[in-house]
Each structure stands twice: as structure tokens, then as C-alpha cells.
Backbone as CSV, one residue per row, in Angstrom:
resi,resn,N_x,N_y,N_z,CA_x,CA_y,CA_z,C_x,C_y,C_z
1,MET,-10.415,-18.294,-16.653,-9.800,-17.969,-15.373,-10.568,-16.812,-14.728
2,HIS,-10.802,-16.930,-13.449,-11.469,-15.861,-12.706,-10.482,-14.740,-12.409
3,VAL,-10.993,-13.530,-12.308,-10.148,-12.362,-12.053,-9.312,-12.560,-10.791
4,LYS,-9.936,-13.048,-9.723,-9.196,-13.209,-8.469,-8.045,-14.211,-8.609
5,ASP,-8.186,-15.172,-9.520,-7.112,-16.144,-9.728,-5.886,-15.501,-10.369
6,SER,-6.091,-14.382,-11.035,-4.987,-13.617,-11.596,-4.419,-12.643,-10.564
7,LEU,-5.294,-12.007,-9.793,-4.856,-10.980,-8.845,-4.214,-11.524,-7.571
8,LEU,-4.732,-12.622,-7.032,-4.250,-13.094,-5.736,-2.771,-13.481,-5.708
9,PRO,-2.244,-14.200,-6.717,-0.807,-14.491,-6.669,0.056,-13.224,-6.724
10,GLU,-0.357,-12.255,-7.526,0.367,-10.986,-7.602,0.268,-10.247,-6.259
11,PHE,-0.924,-10.213,-5.690,-1.129,-9.588,-4.384,-0.208,-10.223,-3.343
12,ASP,-0.206,-11.545,-3.277,0.619,-12.239,-2.281,2.099,-11.920,-2.450
13,MET,2.583,-11.934,-3.687,3.996,-11.645,-3.930,4.344,-10.206,-3.524
14,GLU,3.510,-9.252,-3.925,3.804,-7.858,-3.599,3.668,-7.583,-2.105
15,MET,2.738,-8.245,-1.449,2.604,-8.074,0.002,3.803,-8.674,0.733
16,ASP,4.302,-9.815,0.260,5.512,-10.395,0.850,6.690,-9.432,0.685
17,ASN,6.836,-8.869,-0.516,7.917,-7.906,-0.763,7.763,-6.660,0.102
18,THR,6.537,-6.216,0.258,6.297,-5.022,1.061,6.603,-5.286,2.527
19,ARG,6.182,-6.418,3.033,6.482,-6.726,4.441,7.993,-6.828,4.653
20,ARG,8.680,-7.474,3.715,10.134,-7.594,3.813,10.786,-6.201,3.864
21,THR,10.221,-5.259,3.147,10.735,-3.891,3.153,10.413,-3.197,4.478
22,LEU,9.171,-3.297,4.919,8.769,-2.636,6.166,9.508,-3.200,7.380
23,GLU,9.923,-4.458,7.314,10.679,-5.062,8.415,12.016,-4.368,8.652
24,ARG,12.473,-3.591,7.686,13.774,-2.927,7.798,13.668,-1.471,8.257
25,VAL,12.472,-0.987,8.484,12.313,0.403,8.924,12.943,0.549,10.310
26,PRO,13.951,1.417,10.437,14.617,1.571,11.734,13.751,2.380,12.712
27,ASP,13.584,1.850,13.915,12.772,2.509,14.939,13.235,3.936,15.234
28,ASP,14.523,4.171,15.183,15.054,5.480,15.575,15.072,6.503,14.443
29,LYS,14.485,6.169,13.284,14.512,7.092,12.142,13.115,7.476,11.651
30,PHE,12.083,7.223,12.441,10.711,7.515,12.000,10.535,8.981,11.607
31,SER,11.252,9.888,12.249,11.082,11.318,11.958,12.039,11.834,10.877
32,TRP,12.919,10.991,10.370,13.889,11.406,9.356,13.209,11.594,8.015
33,LYS,13.669,12.599,7.263,13.205,12.760,5.887,14.365,13.219,5.013
34,PRO,14.378,12.777,3.755,15.508,13.053,2.876,15.552,14.478,2.332
35,HIS,14.444,15.195,2.410,14.353,16.532,1.837,13.222,17.261,2.543
36,GLU,13.298,18.569,2.590,12.253,19.343,3.289,10.864,19.148,2.689
37,LYS,10.774,18.805,1.397,9.479,18.589,0.750,9.010,17.142,0.839
38,SER,9.831,16.276,1.390,9.492,14.853,1.516,8.767,14.578,2.822
39,GLY,8.004,13.499,2.828,7.418,13.020,4.069,8.485,12.339,4.900
40,THR,8.214,12.187,6.183,9.163,11.483,7.046,9.160,9.996,6.693
41,LEU,10.184,9.315,7.127,10.249,7.875,6.915,9.060,7.190,7.584
42,GLY,8.682,7.638,8.768,7.529,7.071,9.455,6.237,7.287,8.686
43,TRP,6.070,8.491,8.122,4.874,8.757,7.319,4.857,7.851,6.092
44,MET,5.978,7.758,5.390,6.050,6.947,4.169,5.748,5.481,4.477
45,ALA,6.374,4.953,5.513,6.165,3.551,5.879,4.712,3.299,6.292
46,THR,4.123,4.231,7.034,2.734,4.082,7.450,1.801,4.162,6.249
47,HIS,2.066,5.062,5.337,1.260,5.160,4.117,1.284,3.818,3.379
48,ILE,2.448,3.244,3.232,2.585,1.952,2.560,1.807,0.875,3.324
49,ALA,1.890,0.899,4.636,1.210,-0.105,5.457,-0.313,0.004,5.382
50,THR,-0.826,1.185,5.034,-2.276,1.365,4.962,-2.833,1.168,3.551
51,ILE,-2.010,1.200,2.543,-2.506,1.050,1.170,-3.298,-0.242,0.963
52,PRO,-2.914,-1.376,1.527,-3.734,-2.578,1.309,-5.202,-2.420,1.710
53,GLN,-5.501,-1.566,2.700,-6.899,-1.402,3.091,-7.724,-0.795,1.959
54,TRP,-7.075,-0.151,1.006,-7.794,0.412,-0.138,-8.416,-0.694,-0.986
55,ALA,-7.825,-1.879,-0.973,-8.412,-2.998,-1.717,-9.784,-3.336,-1.143
56,LYS,-9.867,-3.405,0.159,-11.144,-3.699,0.815,-12.156,-2.596,0.513
57,ILE,-11.738,-1.339,0.614,-12.621,-0.207,0.318,-13.111,-0.285,-1.127
58,THR,-12.208,-0.585,-2.051,-12.566,-0.667,-3.464,-13.600,-1.752,-3.716
59,LEU,-13.477,-2.864,-3.047,-14.400,-3.978,-3.269,-15.713,-3.845,-2.495
60,GLU,-15.720,-3.089,-1.414,-16.910,-3.014,-0.573,-17.702,-1.716,-0.707
61,GLN,-17.133,-0.706,-1.338,-17.821,0.576,-1.529,-17.866,0.874,-3.029
62,ASP,-18.819,1.696,-3.448,-18.922,2.073,-4.855,-18.021,3.245,-5.211
63,SER,-17.561,3.977,-4.190,-16.693,5.123,-4.429,-16.018,5.512,-3.117
64,LEU,-15.078,6.428,-3.243,-14.416,6.999,-2.074,-14.231,8.475,-2.337
65,ASP,-14.686,9.304,-1.422,-14.504,10.753,-1.528,-13.381,11.146,-0.581
66,LEU,-12.296,11.642,-1.145,-11.127,12.017,-0.347,-11.305,13.327,0.402
67,ALA,-12.308,14.119,0.013,-12.523,15.417,0.657,-14.020,15.646,0.838
68,LEU,-14.579,14.977,1.823,-15.998,15.151,2.118,-16.249,16.577,2.591
69,SER,-17.421,17.113,2.286,-17.736,18.497,2.668,-17.653,18.700,4.181
70,GLY,-18.011,17.699,4.950,-17.933,17.807,6.398,-16.583,17.409,6.956
71,GLY,-15.647,17.116,6.090,-14.330,16.662,6.515,-14.254,15.151,6.536
72,SER,-13.094,14.633,6.403,-12.893,13.189,6.372,-12.990,12.614,7.782
73,ASN,-13.562,11.429,7.877,-13.600,10.776,9.180,-12.463,9.762,9.316
74,PHE,-11.586,9.705,8.324,-10.447,8.791,8.360,-9.325,9.389,9.194
75,VAL,-8.893,8.654,10.179,-7.753,9.058,11.001,-6.672,8.005,10.778
76,PRO,-5.584,8.389,10.083,-4.547,7.392,9.817,-3.880,6.937,11.108
77,PRO,-3.463,5.673,11.143,-2.749,5.198,12.326,-1.420,5.927,12.461
78,LYS,-0.914,5.976,13.654,0.373,6.626,13.903,1.269,5.667,14.687
79,PRO,1.765,4.621,14.001,2.645,3.697,14.712,3.905,4.414,15.190
80,ALA,4.355,4.040,16.357,5.531,4.671,16.962,6.812,3.909,16.699
81,ASN,6.667,2.674,16.189,7.855,1.858,15.960,7.546,0.779,14.917
82,ARG,8.555,0.031,14.556,8.419,-0.997,13.517,7.404,-2.073,13.913
83,LYS,7.389,-2.482,15.171,6.439,-3.504,15.618,5.002,-3.047,15.352
84,GLU,4.674,-1.832,15.755,3.330,-1.300,15.538,3.045,-1.125,14.045
85,LEU,4.037,-0.701,13.286,3.893,-0.548,11.831,3.527,-1.880,11.186
86,LEU,4.232,-2.939,11.568,3.962,-4.259,10.997,2.596,-4.787,11.414
87,GLU,2.146,-4.439,12.615,0.800,-4.829,13.038,-0.254,-4.162,12.157
88,VAL,-0.069,-2.883,11.836,-0.986,-2.162,10.936,-0.981,-2.834,9.565
89,PHE,0.201,-3.081,9.035,0.308,-3.705,7.714,-0.343,-5.087,7.699
90,ASP,-0.011,-5.922,8.672,-0.538,-7.294,8.687,-2.060,-7.317,8.763
91,LYS,-2.646,-6.439,9.552,-4.107,-6.357,9.648,-4.704,-5.955,8.296
92,ASN,-4.148,-4.905,7.693,-4.664,-4.435,6.404,-4.472,-5.474,5.312
93,ARG,-3.331,-6.138,5.324,-3.063,-7.187,4.333,-4.076,-8.320,4.452
94,SER,-4.318,-8.765,5.667,-5.239,-9.874,5.898,-6.658,-9.526,5.448
95,GLU,-7.123,-8.347,5.821,-8.469,-7.924,5.438,-8.582,-7.742,3.926
96,ALA,-7.545,-7.198,3.306,-7.554,-7.009,1.857,-7.589,-8.347,1.133
97,ARG,-6.773,-9.283,1.585,-6.740,-10.588,0.919,-8.083,-11.295,1.030
98,ALA,-8.706,-11.204,2.193,-10.021,-11.816,2.372,-11.042,-11.196,1.420
99,ALA,-11.003,-9.878,1.253,-11.933,-9.206,0.332,-11.663,-9.607,-1.117
100,LEU,-10.392,-9.684,-1.490,-10.030,-10.104,-2.853,-10.503,-11.532,-3.123
101,ALA,-10.299,-12.418,-2.172,-10.669,-13.823,-2.344,-12.181,-14.017,-2.393
102,ALA,-12.925,-13.170,-1.694,-14.382,-13.318,-1.623,-15.107,-12.735,-2.834
103,ALA,-14.469,-11.839,-3.560,-15.132,-11.154,-4.677,-15.274,-12.078,-5.886
104,ASP,-16.369,-11.891,-6.608,-16.583,-12.650,-7.842,-16.293,-11.757,-9.049
105,ASP,-16.325,-12.337,-10.231,-15.985,-11.595,-11.443,-16.891,-10.386,-11.675
106,LYS,-18.172,-10.495,-11.313,-19.087,-9.364,-11.476,-18.656,-8.195,-10.596
107,THR,-18.195,-8.493,-9.402,-17.731,-7.439,-8.492,-16.486,-6.759,-9.061
108,TYR,-15.560,-7.549,-9.578,-14.331,-6.978,-10.149,-14.617,-6.118,-11.373
109,ALA,-15.671,-6.427,-12.107,-16.017,-5.674,-13.318,-16.827,-4.415,-13.015
110,LYS,-17.429,-4.361,-11.842,-18.285,-3.234,-11.480,-17.471,-1.946,-11.362
111,SER,-18.075,-0.855,-11.796,-17.430,0.453,-11.790,-17.209,0.969,-10.372
112,TRP,-16.125,1.692,-10.192,-15.765,2.307,-8.917,-15.231,3.703,-9.212
113,ALA,-15.516,4.660,-8.336,-15.093,6.048,-8.581,-14.314,6.616,-7.406
114,LEU,-13.332,7.438,-7.740,-12.615,8.222,-6.743,-13.099,9.654,-6.889
115,LEU,-13.487,10.241,-5.753,-14.050,11.588,-5.734,-13.203,12.506,-4.868
116,MET,-13.316,13.794,-5.147,-12.671,14.813,-4.319,-13.706,15.913,-4.116
117,GLY,-14.276,15.955,-2.919,-15.308,16.945,-2.646,-16.511,16.807,-3.557
118,GLY,-16.882,15.575,-3.868,-18.026,15.308,-4.731,-17.716,15.307,-6.213
119,LYS,-16.550,15.798,-6.601,-16.155,15.827,-8.011,-15.446,14.513,-8.360
120,GLU,-15.917,13.870,-9.408,-15.340,12.591,-9.813,-13.980,12.800,-10.473
121,LEU,-12.961,12.177,-9.903,-11.613,12.243,-10.465,-11.411,11.172,-11.534
122,PHE,-11.941,9.983,-11.282,-11.934,8.925,-12.286,-12.920,7.846,-11.895
123,ARG,-13.280,7.041,-12.881,-14.179,5.903,-12.688,-13.631,4.777,-13.562
124,GLU,-13.449,3.619,-12.952,-12.907,2.455,-13.663,-13.511,1.189,-13.070
125,PRO,-13.365,0.073,-13.795,-13.734,-1.212,-13.187,-12.844,-1.470,-11.962
126,ARG,-13.413,-2.135,-10.981,-12.678,-2.379,-9.741,-11.347,-3.100,-9.964
127,ALA,-11.288,-4.042,-10.886,-10.028,-4.754,-11.145,-8.931,-3.784,-11.569
128,ALA,-9.277,-2.793,-12.402,-8.297,-1.792,-12.837,-7.882,-0.894,-11.675
129,VAL,-8.832,-0.528,-10.828,-8.532,0.304,-9.662,-7.563,-0.429,-8.736
130,LEU,-7.808,-1.708,-8.528,-6.930,-2.491,-7.652,-5.502,-2.511,-8.177
131,ARG,-5.348,-2.703,-9.468,-3.986,-2.730,-10.033,-3.317,-1.367,-9.934
132,ARG,-4.051,-0.311,-10.310,-3.445,1.023,-10.384,-3.305,1.667,-9.010
133,MET,-4.383,1.693,-8.246,-4.399,2.478,-7.012,-3.986,1.690,-5.770
134,VAL,-3.923,0.384,-5.879,-3.462,-0.413,-4.740,-2.094,-1.009,-5.069
135,PHE,-2.036,-1.931,-6.014,-0.772,-2.623,-6.302,0.311,-1.638,-6.776
136,ASN,0.050,-0.929,-7.872,1.078,-0.043,-8.442,1.429,1.106,-7.507
137,HIS,0.435,1.638,-6.833,0.659,2.735,-5.899,1.582,2.283,-4.762
138,MET,1.319,1.095,-4.235,2.145,0.575,-3.159,3.581,0.316,-3.643
139,ILE,3.720,-0.255,-4.825,5.043,-0.521,-5.388,5.813,0.789,-5.565
140,HIS,5.133,1.821,-6.044,5.752,3.140,-6.232,6.331,3.659,-4.912
141,HIS,5.499,3.662,-3.871,5.976,4.187,-2.587,6.999,3.267,-1.934
142,ARG,6.896,1.982,-2.167,7.903,1.057,-1.635,9.264,1.378,-2.262
143,GLY,9.273,1.703,-3.537,10.512,2.121,-4.195,11.079,3.386,-3.561
144,GLN,10.202,4.335,-3.243,10.665,5.547,-2.570,11.272,5.202,-1.210
145,LEU,10.615,4.303,-0.487,11.110,3.916,0.830,12.498,3.274,0.730
146,THR,12.731,2.479,-0.307,14.062,1.874,-0.441,15.130,2.939,-0.700
147,MET,14.747,4.036,-1.322,15.713,5.131,-1.503,15.987,5.829,-0.162
148,TYR,14.989,5.925,0.691,15.229,6.433,2.042,16.251,5.519,2.714
149,PHE,16.039,4.205,2.593,16.968,3.239,3.194,18.388,3.454,2.684
150,ARG,18.510,3.605,1.376,19.842,3.761,0.779,20.543,4.967,1.395
151,GLN,19.827,6.081,1.547,20.433,7.288,2.102,20.802,7.130,3.585
152,LEU,20.093,6.246,4.283,20.365,6.018,5.706,21.348,4.881,5.959
153,GLY,21.759,4.194,4.894,22.656,3.061,5.068,21.954,1.797,5.534
154,VAL,20.630,1.750,5.405,19.865,0.551,5.747,19.922,-0.390,4.550
155,PRO,20.310,-1.643,4.728,20.372,-2.567,3.591,19.015,-2.689,2.891
156,VAL,19.040,-2.542,1.578,17.824,-2.634,0.770,17.527,-4.106,0.497
157,PRO,16.293,-4.540,0.766,15.974,-5.948,0.525,15.874,-6.258,-0.968
158,GLY,16.194,-7.474,-1.325,15.953,-7.928,-2.686,14.459,-8.169,-2.859
159,LEU,13.882,-7.608,-3.899,12.444,-7.733,-4.106,12.107,-8.579,-5.326
160,TYR,12.834,-8.397,-6.393,12.612,-9.179,-7.620,13.904,-9.892,-8.005
161,GLY,14.685,-10.198,-7.028,16.013,-10.776,-7.179,16.882,-10.101,-6.143
162,PRO,18.143,-10.477,-6.053,19.008,-9.884,-5.024,19.220,-8.394,-5.221
163,SER,19.319,-7.671,-4.118,19.672,-6.254,-4.190,21.203,-6.161,-4.142
164,ALA,21.707,-4.970,-4.330,23.155,-4.761,-4.229,23.652,-5.094,-2.823
165,ASP,22.755,-5.030,-1.835,23.131,-5.344,-0.463,23.055,-6.823,-0.137
166,GLU,22.436,-7.596,-1.018,22.255,-9.023,-0.747,22.938,-9.930,-1.745
167,GLN,23.668,-9.362,-2.695,24.332,-10.200,-3.700,25.390,-11.065,-3.054
168,LYS,25.407,-12.306,-3.468,26.407,-13.247,-2.958,27.118,-13.869,-4.154
169,PHE,28.282,-13.340,-4.443,29.050,-13.857,-5.577,30.295,-14.529,-5.090
């Protein structure tokens, strides 16, 4: 079995779950946050919507430096509402899936590094990076977002079965 044949079904399922979650982000709560040390709901949702683009970066670059000496040239999108948020997510999802589908086993096995100001934080095969820094990272933040929903009274979507808000007994 090719690596992509293992990753793509998981990618599709998690992206479907993520979109279902992002569809519930209330337009009027983008600036809300559950605690002074937490990011706003808009920041959290946007972060989740941009994580899929990391798959493309992982497959097309040999490394990523989060703190370039001259400063980062990455400007995160700033969607103002759910419609714009979903447009960001859908674009990133589509580009990520295309990159995953196009990669061969040699590409997935090739080493990739995350850097901070030129200092290597870790180096792993691309397949491992995709699971840890894209799939698992997105799932982690999606879980945080559902807790924001719970505190706001927004129904939590069922992701791996019905949620307490969707049970039908």
C-alpha cells in the first residue's frame, strides 16, 4: 500500500469533521474568548482553517522557519465572518489534498525540518510530520474550539459519533 492510500482517507474524514465544526462558528462571537490567556474564537477558528496549508508546505518545501531573521513574510488571513472563514478553509483543504494525492512514497519518506530562527526544532519523515503537525494538531485545536462552543451554548457537532447535542434516543 502506498503512503497516500493510508493518509488520504484519514485526511478526508478529518477535513469533513473540521468543516462541520467551522460551519458552526457564530458570526457575532469572533472576538469572544473563554479566558484572558486564550485566543479569540475568531483566531482559533482561523488557525484551524489554515492548518491544512501546512500539508502543502510540508510536501513542497524541505523545511519551514517560523522565525526568519528578517521576519516572517506570512500574513495570516483575517476572515470577518463564517463565510470568509469557510472560504479560507476550503481553499487550504483543496490545495492540501492535491499535494497529498500527488506525492509519491519517496516524497513521504523524505526528511523535513521545523526551524525557529535557523535552529532546528525537529526533523522527521514527511509522513510523520503530516500526522503530527497537520492532522493531530488540527484535531487538538478543533477540540478546543468545541469547548468554546460549549461555553457559548453553540451545539457541538458529532465528529466520531453523535455529540450530546445530537443524540436521538
